[in-house]
C-alpha positions, 0 to 999 in steps of 0.5 A: 414806616411808609406813608401808606402803612401810616395811613392804614394805621390811622384808619385802623385807629379811627375804626377802633375809636382811639381818640386820645391823641391826634394822628399825623398821617398824610390822610387826616389829622384827628379826631380829637375834635373840639368845637369852635365858634365861628365869627358871625359878626358879618352878614353870615347866612349859614355856618357848619361848626368846625371841629378843631382837631378833625381834618382830612387831606384836601390839597392839590398835592394829593389831588384831594378835595372835600365836598358837602351839600348845601341845605335846601333852606339856603335856596334863593340866598345870595352868597359873596363870601365863603369861609373855610378852616384850613389845617396843617399838621405833622410840622413844627410851623405854618407854611402859607399855601398858594391859595384855595379852590372853591367849587359849586356842583349842580347836585348833591349826596353825592355831588356830580363828578365835575364842578359847574363853577370853580373859583381860585383865590390866592392865599394873600387875597384871603382874610385869615385868622389863627384859630389854633396853634398846636404844632406839630399836632395841628395849626388851623386858620380860618380863611375868608374867600371873596367870590369874584361874583355873588352866587344865588343858591338853588336847591340841590347844590353842593360846595367843594373845596381844596387847598393849593400847595406847592411843596409836594407830598411832604409835611406839612400835610394840608387839609380842611377842618370838618364839623363835629362828628355826627353833626350832619346837616342837609341830605347827608355827610361830606364826601371825600376825594382822596384816591391816594389814601383809598377814597375814590372820588366822592366816597362818603366820609364815614366809609373812609374814616369810620366817622360821619361829619360835614365840611366846616364852612360859613357862607356870607352875603357880602364880598369885598371883592365883588365888582358887580352888585347884581347876584348871578343866578345858578342858571346864568353861571352854568351858561357863563362857564359852558 
């Protein structure tokens, strides 16, 4: 069976709400979702609870990305750390990615086409912890990325993320964990960019998968990698990267 056909099978299964077993196509893994409680011992500002078992491709191998709006209630908060939940599937073992790319967009529902700021963090610089080991169905790690500078959130912003891989379009397929289905915060569900599997940039997740969900992530105040202690406003960030 070709990968294109397999993706079609996965999408059809989701549309029919067949959730008994995890799918293993390159587009996604799931949706046999199980809620996972994030670590909140740090100075966590906000979390969207991961649904272990529901992930979508968000890797550079497919030039794919997931983005989600940041609730306006976070306006004025300073963010120094971002936690993502990285999933690999259709493989017997874990392969370390190269890193992650975290982007901030000056707009939401949907985000703009181009990020205002993007930060690349090497995998070895992330604080990782195993969340679930169930190969070949899935392997999930939480990954805490220290931003190179703290970011002060403004209303109407979005966050995007993708995983950097270097083994091409082959297993393990790599992506990001989503929230529990229908657990929607802010102005709307997550948006997906995976044109190879039929999701043009910033397609609402439910349009591509028949499941509405948010991106699972946590935001925290402090970052061990921050050298400057003064938070950077969103306006200053835009000026820095023009």
